ROKOLTI-734813 format. One record per residue (C-alpha): residue number from 1; x, y, z; residue in one letter. Coordinates in Angstrom, 2 decimals. Example, Ala and Ser with C-alpha at 12.3 -4.5 7.8 and 13.67 -1.06 7.14 Angstrom:
% ROKOLTI-734813
@nr: 1	east: 12.30	north: -4.50	up: 7.80	rest: A
@nr: 2	east: 13.67	north: -1.06	up: 7.14	rest: S
This chain:
% ROKOLTI-734813
@nr: 1	east: 34.93	north: 25.40	up: 5.87	rest: M
@nr: 2	east: 33.72	north: 22.52	up: 3.69	rest: I
@nr: 3	east: 34.29	north: 19.28	up: 5.58	rest: Q
@nr: 4	east: 32.82	north: 15.84	up: 6.13	rest: E
@nr: 5	east: 30.38	north: 15.51	up: 9.02	rest: I
@nr: 6	east: 29.34	north: 12.13	up: 10.41	rest: N
@nr: 7	east: 25.69	north: 12.18	up: 11.51	rest: F
@nr: 8	east: 25.20	north: 9.19	up: 13.80	rest: D
@nr: 9	east: 21.82	north: 7.65	up: 14.47	rest: G
@nr: 10	east: 21.10	north: 7.58	up: 18.20	rest: I
@nr: 11	east: 20.07	north: 4.04	up: 19.15	rest: V
@nr: 12	east: 16.41	north: 4.25	up: 20.07	rest: G
@nr: 13	east: 14.75	north: 3.09	up: 23.30	rest: P
@nr: 14	east: 12.91	north: 0.29	up: 21.45	rest: S
@nr: 15	east: 16.16	north: -1.43	up: 20.34	rest: H
@nr: 16	east: 15.33	north: -5.14	up: 20.28	rest: N
@nr: 17	east: 16.28	north: -8.40	up: 18.59	rest: Y
@nr: 18	east: 13.24	north: -9.41	up: 16.56	rest: A
@nr: 19	east: 15.27	north: -10.80	up: 13.66	rest: G
@nr: 20	east: 13.31	north: -8.93	up: 10.99	rest: L
@nr: 21	east: 15.97	north: -8.71	up: 8.30	rest: S
@nr: 22	east: 16.58	north: -11.77	up: 6.07	rest: P
@nr: 23	east: 20.16	north: -11.81	up: 4.84	rest: G
@nr: 24	east: 21.44	north: -9.93	up: 7.88	rest: N
@nr: 25	east: 23.16	north: -12.87	up: 9.54	rest: L
@nr: 26	east: 23.89	north: -11.20	up: 12.88	rest: A
@nr: 27	east: 20.29	north: -10.02	up: 13.28	rest: A
@nr: 28	east: 19.00	north: -13.49	up: 12.39	rest: A
@nr: 29	east: 21.46	north: -15.20	up: 14.72	rest: R
@nr: 30	east: 20.35	north: -13.12	up: 17.71	rest: N
@nr: 31	east: 16.62	north: -13.19	up: 16.97	rest: A
@nr: 32	east: 14.66	north: -13.65	up: 20.18	rest: G
@nr: 33	east: 17.52	north: -12.65	up: 22.49	rest: A
@nr: 34	east: 17.22	north: -10.00	up: 25.18	rest: T
@nr: 35	east: 18.49	north: -6.59	up: 24.05	rest: S
@nr: 36	east: 19.96	north: -3.77	up: 26.14	rest: H
@nr: 37	east: 18.81	north: -0.46	up: 24.64	rest: P
@nr: 38	east: 20.47	north: 1.73	up: 27.27	rest: R
@nr: 39	east: 23.86	north: 0.07	up: 26.80	rest: A
@nr: 40	east: 23.48	north: 0.14	up: 23.02	rest: A
@nr: 41	east: 22.72	north: 3.87	up: 22.96	rest: A
@nr: 42	east: 25.54	north: 4.72	up: 25.36	rest: L
@nr: 43	east: 27.97	north: 2.69	up: 23.26	rest: Q
@nr: 44	east: 26.89	north: 4.80	up: 20.28	rest: G
@nr: 45	east: 27.47	north: 7.99	up: 22.29	rest: I
@nr: 46	east: 30.94	north: 6.78	up: 23.22	rest: E
@nr: 47	east: 31.71	north: 6.13	up: 19.54	rest: K
@nr: 48	east: 30.76	north: 9.73	up: 18.79	rest: M
@nr: 49	east: 33.03	north: 10.91	up: 21.59	rest: R
@nr: 50	east: 35.88	north: 9.02	up: 19.96	rest: R
@nr: 51	east: 35.16	north: 10.79	up: 16.67	rest: N
@nr: 52	east: 35.32	north: 14.15	up: 18.42	rest: L
@nr: 53	east: 38.61	north: 13.12	up: 20.01	rest: A
@nr: 54	east: 39.98	north: 12.40	up: 16.53	rest: L
@nr: 55	east: 39.17	north: 16.00	up: 15.60	rest: G
@nr: 56	east: 36.11	north: 15.20	up: 13.48	rest: L
@nr: 57	east: 32.86	north: 17.16	up: 13.30	rest: T
@nr: 58	east: 29.93	north: 15.15	up: 14.61	rest: Q
@nr: 59	east: 26.16	north: 15.31	up: 14.21	rest: G
@nr: 60	east: 23.18	north: 13.20	up: 15.25	rest: V
@nr: 61	east: 19.93	north: 11.90	up: 13.82	rest: L
@nr: 62	east: 17.16	north: 11.08	up: 16.28	rest: L
@nr: 63	east: 15.20	north: 7.88	up: 16.91	rest: P
@nr: 64	east: 11.77	north: 7.67	up: 15.31	rest: H
@nr: 65	east: 8.52	north: 7.44	up: 17.30	rest: P
@nr: 66	east: 7.88	north: 3.85	up: 18.29	rest: R
@nr: 67	east: 5.57	north: 2.08	up: 17.95	rest: P
@nr: 68	east: 4.73	north: 3.63	up: 14.59	rest: D
@nr: 69	east: 1.00	north: 4.13	up: 15.18	rest: H
@nr: 70	east: 0.51	north: 5.94	up: 11.86	rest: R
@nr: 71	east: 1.85	north: 2.98	up: 9.90	rest: W
@nr: 72	east: -0.39	north: 0.58	up: 11.78	rest: L
@nr: 73	east: -3.39	north: 2.85	up: 11.20	rest: A
@nr: 74	east: -2.61	north: 2.79	up: 7.46	rest: A
@nr: 75	east: -2.87	north: -1.01	up: 7.75	rest: L
@nr: 76	east: -6.27	north: -0.58	up: 9.46	rest: N
@nr: 77	east: -4.87	north: -1.85	up: 12.72	rest: S
@nr: 78	east: -3.52	north: -0.66	up: 16.07	rest: D
@nr: 79	east: -0.81	north: -1.90	up: 18.38	rest: Y
@nr: 80	east: -3.10	north: -3.62	up: 20.87	rest: A
@nr: 81	east: -4.82	north: -5.77	up: 18.23	rest: T
@nr: 82	east: -2.05	north: -6.15	up: 15.62	rest: A
@nr: 83	east: -0.60	north: -9.57	up: 15.00	rest: R
@nr: 84	east: 2.85	north: -10.13	up: 16.62	rest: P
@nr: 85	east: 4.82	north: -9.78	up: 13.39	rest: H
@nr: 86	east: 3.21	north: -6.38	up: 12.74	rest: L
@nr: 87	east: 3.85	north: -5.30	up: 16.32	rest: Q
@nr: 88	east: 7.54	north: -6.14	up: 15.91	rest: A
@nr: 89	east: 7.77	north: -4.26	up: 12.61	rest: R
@nr: 90	east: 6.09	north: -1.20	up: 14.11	rest: A
@nr: 91	east: 8.40	north: -1.31	up: 17.14	rest: F
@nr: 92	east: 11.70	north: -1.65	up: 15.24	rest: S
@nr: 93	east: 14.57	north: 0.68	up: 16.18	rest: A
@nr: 94	east: 16.16	north: 0.31	up: 12.74	rest: S
@nr: 95	east: 16.29	north: 4.09	up: 12.05	rest: P
@nr: 96	east: 19.46	north: 3.93	up: 14.16	rest: M
@nr: 97	east: 21.17	north: 2.76	up: 10.96	rest: W
@nr: 98	east: 21.79	north: 6.27	up: 9.63	rest: A
@nr: 99	east: 23.77	north: 4.92	up: 6.66	rest: A
@nr: 100	east: 20.38	north: 3.91	up: 5.25	rest: N
@nr: 101	east: 18.78	north: 7.31	up: 5.82	rest: A
@nr: 102	east: 19.72	north: 8.84	up: 2.47	rest: A
@nr: 103	east: 22.19	north: 9.05	up: -0.39	rest: T
@nr: 104	east: 24.31	north: 12.22	up: -0.28	rest: V
@nr: 105	east: 26.13	north: 14.00	up: -3.11	rest: S
@nr: 106	east: 28.32	north: 16.95	up: -2.09	rest: P
@nr: 107	east: 27.93	north: 20.26	up: -3.88	rest: A
@nr: 108	east: 31.24	north: 19.82	up: -5.71	rest: A
@nr: 109	east: 29.73	north: 16.91	up: -7.68	rest: D
@nr: 110	east: 26.37	north: 18.48	up: -8.53	rest: C
@nr: 111	east: 25.67	north: 20.72	up: -11.50	rest: A
@nr: 112	east: 23.84	north: 23.31	up: -9.38	rest: D
@nr: 113	east: 26.63	north: 23.36	up: -6.75	rest: R
@nr: 114	east: 24.25	north: 22.41	up: -3.96	rest: R
@nr: 115	east: 24.52	north: 19.36	up: -1.71	rest: C
@nr: 116	east: 21.78	north: 16.87	up: -2.62	rest: H
@nr: 117	east: 20.26	north: 14.25	up: -0.30	rest: L
@nr: 118	east: 17.69	north: 11.66	up: -1.41	rest: T
@nr: 119	east: 15.87	north: 9.87	up: 1.38	rest: V
@nr: 120	east: 15.99	north: 6.08	up: 1.04	rest: A
@nr: 121	east: 12.67	north: 4.29	up: 0.49	rest: N
@nr: 122	east: 13.80	north: 1.02	up: 2.15	rest: L
@nr: 123	east: 10.92	north: -0.82	up: 0.51	rest: V
@nr: 124	east: 12.57	north: -4.26	up: 0.53	rest: T
@nr: 125	east: 12.01	north: -4.84	up: 4.25	rest: M
@nr: 126	east: 8.55	north: -4.16	up: 5.74	rest: P
@nr: 127	east: 9.93	north: -3.03	up: 9.11	rest: H
@nr: 128	east: 12.01	north: -0.36	up: 7.37	rest: R
@nr: 129	east: 9.59	north: 0.70	up: 4.64	rest: S
@nr: 130	east: 7.78	north: 3.13	up: 6.96	rest: H
@nr: 131	east: 10.90	north: 5.04	up: 8.09	rest: E
@nr: 132	east: 11.18	north: 7.53	up: 5.25	rest: W
@nr: 133	east: 8.53	north: 10.13	up: 6.27	rest: P
@nr: 134	east: 10.20	north: 10.83	up: 9.62	rest: V
@nr: 135	east: 13.67	north: 10.71	up: 8.06	rest: T
@nr: 136	east: 12.54	north: 13.21	up: 5.42	rest: L
@nr: 137	east: 11.20	north: 15.55	up: 8.11	rest: A
@nr: 138	east: 14.46	north: 15.39	up: 10.07	rest: Q
@nr: 139	east: 16.68	north: 15.97	up: 7.04	rest: L
@nr: 140	east: 14.55	north: 18.85	up: 5.77	rest: R
@nr: 141	east: 14.92	north: 20.51	up: 9.17	rest: L
@nr: 142	east: 18.62	north: 19.77	up: 9.62	rest: A
@nr: 143	east: 19.47	north: 20.84	up: 6.05	rest: F
@nr: 144	east: 16.95	north: 23.63	up: 5.50	rest: A
@nr: 145	east: 19.65	north: 26.02	up: 4.27	rest: D
@nr: 146	east: 19.67	north: 26.89	up: 0.57	rest: S
@nr: 147	east: 23.00	north: 25.07	up: 0.28	rest: A
@nr: 148	east: 21.04	north: 21.79	up: 0.27	rest: F
@nr: 149	east: 18.35	north: 20.05	up: -1.73	rest: V
@nr: 150	east: 16.53	north: 17.26	up: 0.14	rest: V
@nr: 151	east: 14.60	north: 14.92	up: -2.17	rest: H
@nr: 152	east: 11.75	north: 12.57	up: -1.27	rest: P
@nr: 153	east: 12.39	north: 8.87	up: -1.86	rest: P
@nr: 154	east: 12.46	north: 7.10	up: -5.20	rest: I
@nr: 155	east: 9.03	north: 5.43	up: -5.63	rest: P
@nr: 156	east: 8.42	north: 1.73	up: -5.20	rest: A
@nr: 157	east: 9.12	north: -0.87	up: -6.42	rest: P
@nr: 158	east: 12.69	north: 0.32	up: -7.01	rest: F
@nr: 159	east: 14.44	north: -0.48	up: -3.75	rest: G
@nr: 160	east: 16.90	north: 2.08	up: -2.42	rest: D
@nr: 161	east: 18.81	north: 1.65	up: 0.85	rest: E
@nr: 162	east: 20.81	north: 4.86	up: 0.86	rest: G
@nr: 163	east: 24.46	north: 5.58	up: 1.50	rest: A
@nr: 164	east: 25.18	north: 1.98	up: 2.53	rest: A
@nr: 165	east: 25.34	north: 1.25	up: -1.21	rest: N
@nr: 166	east: 27.06	north: 4.44	up: -2.30	rest: H
@nr: 167	east: 30.72	north: 5.47	up: -2.23	rest: M
@nr: 168	east: 32.54	north: 8.62	up: -3.23	rest: R
@nr: 169	east: 36.21	north: 8.95	up: -4.10	rest: L
@nr: 170	east: 37.99	north: 12.29	up: -4.52	rest: C
@nr: 171	east: 41.32	north: 14.05	up: -4.04	rest: A
@nr: 172	east: 39.81	north: 15.91	up: -1.06	rest: A
@nr: 173	east: 36.32	north: 16.17	up: 0.40	rest: H
@nr: 174	east: 35.73	north: 19.62	up: -1.12	rest: D
@nr: 175	east: 37.02	north: 18.61	up: -4.58	rest: A
@nr: 176	east: 34.91	north: 17.10	up: -7.38	rest: P
@nr: 177	east: 34.69	north: 13.35	up: -6.96	rest: G
@nr: 178	east: 33.70	north: 10.07	up: -8.57	rest: V
@nr: 179	east: 30.40	north: 8.75	up: -7.23	rest: E
@nr: 180	east: 29.96	north: 4.99	up: -7.14	rest: V
@nr: 181	east: 26.51	north: 3.40	up: -6.84	rest: F
@nr: 182	east: 26.59	north: -0.31	up: -5.99	rest: V
@nr: 183	east: 23.51	north: -2.36	up: -6.88	rest: Y
@nr: 184	east: 22.58	north: -6.02	up: -6.57	rest: G
@nr: 185	east: 21.05	north: -8.63	up: -8.85	rest: E
@nr: 186	east: 21.01	north: -11.60	up: -6.52	rest: S
@nr: 187	east: 19.43	north: -14.92	up: -7.41	rest: S
@nr: 188	east: 20.75	north: -16.51	up: -4.23	rest: G
@nr: 189	east: 19.17	north: -17.18	up: -0.84	rest: P
@nr: 190	east: 18.89	north: -13.51	up: 0.17	rest: F
@nr: 191	east: 17.34	north: -10.49	up: -1.58	rest: P
@nr: 192	east: 19.40	north: -7.79	up: -3.26	rest: A
@nr: 193	east: 18.31	north: -4.55	up: -1.65	rest: R
@nr: 194	east: 19.68	north: -1.89	up: -3.99	rest: Q
@nr: 195	east: 18.05	north: -1.59	up: -7.40	rest: N
@nr: 196	east: 20.05	north: -0.14	up: -10.28	rest: R
@nr: 197	east: 17.03	north: 1.85	up: -11.52	rest: E
@nr: 198	east: 16.83	north: 3.55	up: -8.11	rest: A
@nr: 199	east: 20.53	north: 4.41	up: -8.18	rest: S
@nr: 200	east: 20.29	north: 5.84	up: -11.69	rest: E
@nr: 201	east: 17.26	north: 7.93	up: -10.70	rest: A
@nr: 202	east: 19.15	north: 9.35	up: -7.71	rest: I
@nr: 203	east: 22.14	north: 10.24	up: -9.88	rest: A
@nr: 204	east: 19.85	north: 12.11	up: -12.28	rest: R
@nr: 205	east: 18.09	north: 13.90	up: -9.43	rest: G
@nr: 206	east: 21.40	north: 14.97	up: -7.91	rest: H
@nr: 207	east: 22.48	north: 16.35	up: -11.30	rest: R
@nr: 208	east: 25.69	north: 14.34	up: -11.29	rest: L
@nr: 209	east: 28.05	north: 14.31	up: -14.26	rest: D
@nr: 210	east: 27.38	north: 10.97	up: -16.03	rest: P
@nr: 211	east: 31.04	north: 10.83	up: -17.04	rest: A
@nr: 212	east: 32.07	north: 10.74	up: -13.37	rest: R
@nr: 213	east: 29.35	north: 8.42	up: -12.08	rest: T
@nr: 214	east: 29.80	north: 4.64	up: -11.91	rest: L
@nr: 215	east: 27.20	north: 1.91	up: -11.43	rest: F
@nr: 216	east: 28.85	north: -1.22	up: -10.11	rest: V
@nr: 217	east: 27.26	north: -4.60	up: -9.43	rest: Q
@nr: 218	east: 27.78	north: -6.22	up: -6.06	rest: Q
@nr: 219	east: 28.89	north: -9.83	up: -6.31	rest: S
@nr: 220	east: 26.28	north: -12.52	up: -5.78	rest: E
@nr: 221	east: 28.76	north: -14.31	up: -3.56	rest: A
@nr: 222	east: 28.91	north: -11.33	up: -1.21	rest: A
@nr: 223	east: 25.12	north: -11.09	up: -0.94	rest: I
@nr: 224	east: 24.81	north: -14.85	up: -0.37	rest: A
@nr: 225	east: 27.48	north: -14.65	up: 2.35	rest: A
@nr: 226	east: 25.47	north: -12.01	up: 4.24	rest: G
@nr: 227	east: 26.67	north: -8.72	up: 2.75	rest: A
@nr: 228	east: 23.18	north: -7.26	up: 2.60	rest: F
@nr: 229	east: 24.68	north: -3.83	up: 1.87	rest: H
@nr: 230	east: 27.85	north: -2.91	up: 0.02	rest: N
@nr: 231	east: 29.24	north: -1.22	up: 3.13	rest: D
@nr: 232	east: 29.64	north: -4.67	up: 4.70	rest: V
@nr: 233	east: 32.36	north: -5.49	up: 2.12	rest: V
@nr: 234	east: 33.72	north: -2.10	up: 0.97	rest: A
@nr: 235	east: 34.24	north: 1.45	up: 2.19	rest: V
@nr: 236	east: 35.82	north: 4.51	up: 0.56	rest: A
@nr: 237	east: 37.27	north: 7.77	up: 1.81	rest: N
@nr: 238	east: 38.83	north: 10.49	up: -0.31	rest: E
@nr: 239	east: 41.24	north: 8.71	up: -2.71	rest: R
@nr: 240	east: 41.17	north: 5.34	up: -0.89	rest: T
@nr: 241	east: 38.94	north: 2.38	up: -1.73	rest: L
@nr: 242	east: 39.12	north: -0.39	up: 0.89	rest: F
@nr: 243	east: 37.34	north: -3.55	up: -0.22	rest: S
@nr: 244	east: 37.22	north: -7.31	up: -0.10	rest: H
@nr: 245	east: 38.42	north: -9.32	up: -3.09	rest: E
@nr: 246	east: 34.89	north: -10.68	up: -3.62	rest: H
@nr: 247	east: 32.93	north: -7.45	up: -3.02	rest: A
@nr: 248	east: 32.11	north: -6.74	up: -6.67	rest: F
@nr: 249	east: 30.89	north: -8.81	up: -9.60	rest: A
@nr: 250	east: 33.63	north: -7.47	up: -11.91	rest: N
@nr: 251	east: 36.29	north: -5.79	up: -9.78	rest: P
@nr: 252	east: 38.86	north: -5.49	up: -12.60	rest: A
@nr: 253	east: 36.50	north: -3.39	up: -14.74	rest: A
@nr: 254	east: 35.47	north: -1.27	up: -11.76	rest: F
@nr: 255	east: 39.06	north: -0.61	up: -10.69	rest: Y
@nr: 256	east: 40.05	north: 0.29	up: -14.24	rest: A
@nr: 257	east: 37.19	north: 2.80	up: -14.52	rest: D
@nr: 258	east: 38.03	north: 4.27	up: -11.14	rest: L
@nr: 259	east: 41.71	north: 4.72	up: -11.99	rest: R
@nr: 260	east: 40.80	north: 6.29	up: -15.32	rest: R
@nr: 261	east: 38.57	north: 8.87	up: -13.62	rest: L
@nr: 262	east: 40.74	north: 9.36	up: -10.53	rest: L
@nr: 263	east: 44.36	north: 8.44	up: -11.35	rest: P
@nr: 264	east: 45.46	north: 9.07	up: -7.77	rest: E
@nr: 265	east: 43.01	north: 6.47	up: -6.40	rest: A
@nr: 266	east: 44.55	north: 3.98	up: -3.96	rest: E
@nr: 267	east: 42.82	north: 0.60	up: -3.98	rest: I
@nr: 268	east: 43.36	north: -1.56	up: -0.92	rest: V
@nr: 269	east: 41.91	north: -5.00	up: -1.62	rest: E
@nr: 270	east: 41.90	north: -7.65	up: 1.09	rest: V
@nr: 271	east: 42.54	north: -11.11	up: -0.43	rest: P
@nr: 272	east: 40.07	north: -13.87	up: 0.35	rest: A
@nr: 273	east: 43.03	north: -16.13	up: 1.06	rest: A
@nr: 274	east: 43.87	north: -13.96	up: 4.07	rest: Q
@nr: 275	east: 40.38	north: -12.90	up: 5.19	rest: V
@nr: 276	east: 37.43	north: -14.95	up: 3.95	rest: S
@nr: 277	east: 34.10	north: -13.33	up: 3.09	rest: L
@nr: 278	east: 32.59	north: -15.07	up: 6.10	rest: A
@nr: 279	east: 35.28	north: -13.67	up: 8.42	rest: E
@nr: 280	east: 35.01	north: -10.19	up: 6.95	rest: A
@nr: 281	east: 31.23	north: -10.15	up: 7.41	rest: I
@nr: 282	east: 31.27	north: -11.61	up: 10.91	rest: Q
@nr: 283	east: 33.91	north: -9.13	up: 12.09	rest: S
@nr: 284	east: 32.46	north: -6.18	up: 10.11	rest: Y
@nr: 285	east: 35.98	north: -5.26	up: 9.00	rest: L
@nr: 286	east: 34.66	north: -3.13	up: 6.13	rest: F
@nr: 287	east: 31.66	north: -1.74	up: 8.00	rest: N
@nr: 288	east: 34.13	north: 0.64	up: 9.56	rest: A
@nr: 289	east: 34.48	north: 4.39	up: 9.43	rest: Q
@nr: 290	east: 37.39	north: 5.30	up: 7.18	rest: L
@nr: 291	east: 38.02	north: 8.95	up: 8.02	rest: V
@nr: 292	east: 40.53	north: 11.70	up: 7.34	rest: T
@nr: 293	east: 41.83	north: 13.16	up: 10.58	rest: V
@nr: 294	east: 43.32	north: 16.65	up: 10.97	rest: P
@nr: 295	east: 46.75	north: 16.58	up: 9.37	rest: G
@nr: 296	east: 45.57	north: 14.41	up: 6.47	rest: G
@nr: 297	east: 46.11	north: 10.86	up: 7.66	rest: G
@nr: 298	east: 43.42	north: 8.20	up: 7.35	rest: Q
@nr: 299	east: 42.12	north: 6.27	up: 10.35	rest: T
@nr: 300	east: 39.93	north: 3.17	up: 10.25	rest: L
@nr: 301	east: 37.40	north: 2.97	up: 13.11	rest: V
@nr: 302	east: 36.56	north: -0.72	up: 13.56	rest: V
@nr: 303	east: 34.35	north: -2.63	up: 16.00	rest: P
@nr: 304	east: 35.89	north: -4.74	up: 18.75	rest: G
@nr: 305	east: 34.91	north: -7.82	up: 16.76	rest: E
@nr: 306	east: 37.59	north: -6.95	up: 14.19	rest: A
@nr: 307	east: 40.26	north: -7.14	up: 16.89	rest: R
@nr: 308	east: 38.79	north: -10.43	up: 18.13	rest: D
@nr: 309	east: 39.28	north: -12.03	up: 14.68	rest: S
@nr: 310	east: 42.81	north: -13.37	up: 14.31	rest: A
@nr: 311	east: 42.95	north: -13.18	up: 10.48	rest: P
@nr: 312	east: 41.36	north: -9.72	up: 10.38	rest: V
@nr: 313	east: 43.60	north: -8.27	up: 13.06	rest: W
@nr: 314	east: 46.68	north: -9.84	up: 11.48	rest: S
@nr: 315	east: 45.82	north: -8.30	up: 8.11	rest: W
@nr: 316	east: 45.29	north: -4.88	up: 9.70	rest: L
@nr: 317	east: 48.63	north: -4.99	up: 11.50	rest: Q
@nr: 318	east: 50.39	north: -6.01	up: 8.30	rest: D
@nr: 319	east: 48.77	north: -3.12	up: 6.42	rest: H
@nr: 320	east: 49.77	north: -0.60	up: 9.08	rest: L
@nr: 321	east: 53.35	north: -1.88	up: 8.95	rest: A
@nr: 322	east: 53.38	north: -1.54	up: 5.15	rest: S
@nr: 323	east: 52.86	north: 2.23	up: 5.34	rest: N
@nr: 324	east: 49.68	north: 1.95	up: 3.27	rest: G
@nr: 325	east: 47.00	north: 4.65	up: 3.04	rest: P
@nr: 326	east: 45.35	north: 3.57	up: 6.31	rest: I
@nr: 327	east: 47.72	north: 4.91	up: 8.96	rest: R
@nr: 328	east: 45.86	north: 4.11	up: 12.19	rest: A
@nr: 329	east: 43.14	north: 1.82	up: 13.54	rest: V
@nr: 330	east: 40.74	north: 2.84	up: 16.31	rest: E
@nr: 331	east: 38.68	north: 0.15	up: 18.05	rest: V
@nr: 332	east: 35.22	north: 0.97	up: 19.41	rest: V
@nr: 333	east: 32.75	north: -1.11	up: 21.40	rest: D
@nr: 334	east: 29.38	north: -1.26	up: 19.63	rest: V
@nr: 335	east: 28.57	north: -4.87	up: 20.55	rest: R
@nr: 336	east: 24.88	north: -4.24	up: 21.19	rest: E
@nr: 337	east: 24.29	north: -2.79	up: 17.74	rest: S
@nr: 338	east: 26.63	north: -5.34	up: 16.14	rest: M
@nr: 339	east: 24.35	north: -8.05	up: 17.52	rest: A
@nr: 340	east: 21.52	north: -6.48	up: 15.52	rest: N
@nr: 341	east: 23.55	north: -6.52	up: 12.31	rest: G
@nr: 342	east: 25.37	north: -3.20	up: 12.03	rest: G
@nr: 343	east: 28.81	north: -1.86	up: 12.81	rest: G
@nr: 344	east: 30.32	north: 1.63	up: 13.13	rest: P
@nr: 345	east: 29.60	north: 2.59	up: 9.50	rest: A
@nr: 346	east: 25.95	north: 1.50	up: 9.66	rest: C
@nr: 347	east: 25.36	north: 4.03	up: 12.43	rest: L
@nr: 348	east: 26.43	north: 7.11	up: 10.47	rest: R
@nr: 349	east: 25.51	north: 9.21	up: 7.44	rest: L
@nr: 350	east: 28.33	north: 11.23	up: 5.87	rest: R
@nr: 351	east: 27.54	north: 14.76	up: 4.66	rest: V
@nr: 352	east: 30.18	north: 17.02	up: 3.10	rest: V
@nr: 353	east: 29.24	north: 20.64	up: 3.71	rest: C
@nr: 354	east: 29.96	north: 23.79	up: 5.69	rest: D
@nr: 355	east: 28.84	north: 23.09	up: 9.30	rest: P
@nr: 356	east: 27.54	north: 26.67	up: 9.48	rest: A
@nr: 357	east: 24.78	north: 25.69	up: 7.03	rest: T
@nr: 358	east: 23.47	north: 22.87	up: 9.27	rest: V
@nr: 359	east: 20.78	north: 23.42	up: 11.91	rest: D
@nr: 360	east: 22.95	north: 23.52	up: 15.07	rest: P
@nr: 361	east: 20.49	north: 21.35	up: 17.00	rest: R
@nr: 362	east: 21.75	north: 18.39	up: 14.96	rest: F
@nr: 363	east: 25.45	north: 19.06	up: 15.69	rest: L
@nr: 364	east: 27.08	north: 17.92	up: 18.90	rest: V
@nr: 365	east: 30.08	north: 18.63	up: 21.07	rest: D
@nr: 366	east: 31.22	north: 16.88	up: 24.23	rest: A
@nr: 367	east: 28.79	north: 18.81	up: 26.44	rest: A
@nr: 368	east: 25.79	north: 18.03	up: 24.26	rest: K
@nr: 369	east: 26.76	north: 14.36	up: 24.17	rest: L
@nr: 370	east: 26.84	north: 14.46	up: 27.97	rest: D
@nr: 371	east: 23.28	north: 15.83	up: 27.98	rest: S
@nr: 372	east: 22.09	north: 13.15	up: 25.55	rest: I
@nr: 373	east: 23.77	north: 10.45	up: 27.64	rest: A
@nr: 374	east: 21.97	north: 11.74	up: 30.74	rest: D
@nr: 375	east: 18.60	north: 11.39	up: 28.98	rest: V
@nr: 376	east: 19.48	north: 7.88	up: 27.85	rest: I
@nr: 377	east: 20.61	north: 6.83	up: 31.33	rest: A
@nr: 378	east: 17.42	north: 8.19	up: 32.86	rest: A
@nr: 379	east: 14.84	north: 6.96	up: 30.34	rest: H
@nr: 380	east: 16.05	north: 4.15	up: 28.05	rest: W
@nr: 381	east: 14.97	north: 0.63	up: 29.10	rest: P
@nr: 382	east: 17.83	north: -1.36	up: 30.55	rest: E
@nr: 383	east: 16.71	north: -4.46	up: 28.67	rest: E
@nr: 384	east: 13.94	north: -5.70	up: 26.41	rest: I
@nr: 385	east: 13.08	north: -9.36	up: 26.34	rest: A
@nr: 386	east: 11.57	north: -10.39	up: 23.03	rest: F
@nr: 387	east: 8.28	north: -11.45	up: 24.65	rest: D
@nr: 388	east: 7.82	north: -7.93	up: 26.09	rest: R
@nr: 389	east: 7.43	north: -6.18	up: 22.74	rest: I
@nr: 390	east: 3.64	north: -6.02	up: 23.22	rest: G
@nr: 391	east: 3.81	north: -4.94	up: 26.89	rest: D
@nr: 392	east: 1.87	north: -1.65	up: 27.40	rest: P
@nr: 393	east: 4.23	north: -0.59	up: 30.21	rest: A
@nr: 394	east: 7.22	north: -0.96	up: 27.90	rest: L
@nr: 395	east: 5.48	north: 1.03	up: 25.16	rest: L
@nr: 396	east: 4.79	north: 3.85	up: 27.60	rest: A
@nr: 397	east: 8.42	north: 3.90	up: 28.73	rest: Q
@nr: 398	east: 9.67	north: 4.00	up: 25.13	rest: V
@nr: 399	east: 7.34	north: 6.84	up: 24.20	rest: E
@nr: 400	east: 8.34	north: 8.83	up: 27.30	rest: T
@nr: 401	east: 12.02	north: 8.32	up: 26.53	rest: A
@nr: 402	east: 11.54	north: 9.44	up: 22.94	rest: H
@nr: 403	east: 9.84	north: 12.69	up: 23.99	rest: R
@nr: 404	east: 12.47	north: 13.37	up: 26.67	rest: A
@nr: 405	east: 15.26	north: 13.28	up: 24.09	rest: L
@nr: 406	east: 13.42	north: 15.56	up: 21.67	rest: H
@nr: 407	east: 12.72	north: 18.01	up: 24.49	rest: E
@nr: 408	east: 16.39	north: 18.00	up: 25.55	rest: A
@nr: 409	east: 17.44	north: 18.87	up: 21.98	rest: L
@nr: 410	east: 14.65	north: 21.41	up: 21.39	rest: D
@nr: 411	east: 13.24	north: 19.27	up: 18.57	rest: L
@nr: 412	east: 9.77	north: 18.48	up: 19.91	rest: V
@nr: 413	east: 8.27	north: 19.96	up: 16.74	rest: R
@nr: 414	east: 9.37	north: 16.80	up: 14.95	rest: L
@nr: 415	east: 6.98	north: 14.67	up: 17.02	rest: I
@nr: 416	east: 4.16	north: 17.18	up: 17.49	rest: D
@nr: 417	east: 3.74	north: 18.04	up: 13.81	rest: S
């Protein structure tokens, strides 16, 4: 029964375009625009429906309370009197990016044969640095079974941004794998968000075999081009690594190590001559879900922006025709979240485990997705103009929507504790 489950972050009712993330080019480009939280959340629900239709197991992670009054109180402030930049940081819906929730090592890789999760500290960006306590509470509830170990975050100042900078390659999801931690050492215009010390600490905490654990540097060119996380330029699934030519600082050494540890590895590298870094990042070609569907084939779930890019779509069609490891491409509409700097892969956290060991309130089927969609349609704001972030009426609507979802999923304890 061991399988990979995608836990998608539900886009929260405070979804807005405040442009809080330097280096995230899409978020910066849309700063100040009017967002559409209801549409964004329903697009995310539809993406999960598509996963179910592919035969995949699907879970959810819930939006965090917004505004974050506890964080503001720790800053000796409150929402009514806080300066605008603090209001925006307290109101951020960034927990929707579930790929940043934690780093996950399946039991097959860990010495104690338990699945380990370490919550990301997200200390590099102020608007994300206060997410971890609620994420920790959710993960400890969802994965309370003895099959799991849920760790608190690595302490500051060692920045950790979770699974977005972590890949795992293996013969099959339930087989021992090679875990790849990608870190940055940028001296360019944008900060590197993943610290090598944090990655090494996580590997030790997860009790990984050092001989099957790789630490790989992200290229400075990728960070400077707007690849704020590795998952913007590379993604892996089972024995397949799908990456851009300029994703890593020393790709030849990385590929050699990977092939030594996993001889059956299939490396699909997209040449810069066919798809530039800029085109790959704008289309979020690599911020896709590369998944194994029933029957064993691999499908790449890409955003509509990948189809809109002539060089990206041409490369994908050529790869499909070549009978490579990616056998199908599914296109999903996540334009509202894409405008805030995240594609299909940003919205999900992958956990390899037996679904029977997961709290069932965090797993969904078509009927539960219908119920969640009903709550969203009834309570999520239709739009949020940037100048409304401090509006008391909007805050009340967001808080009501948040409680309604938790009540519908029988998870009110998460907000009343």
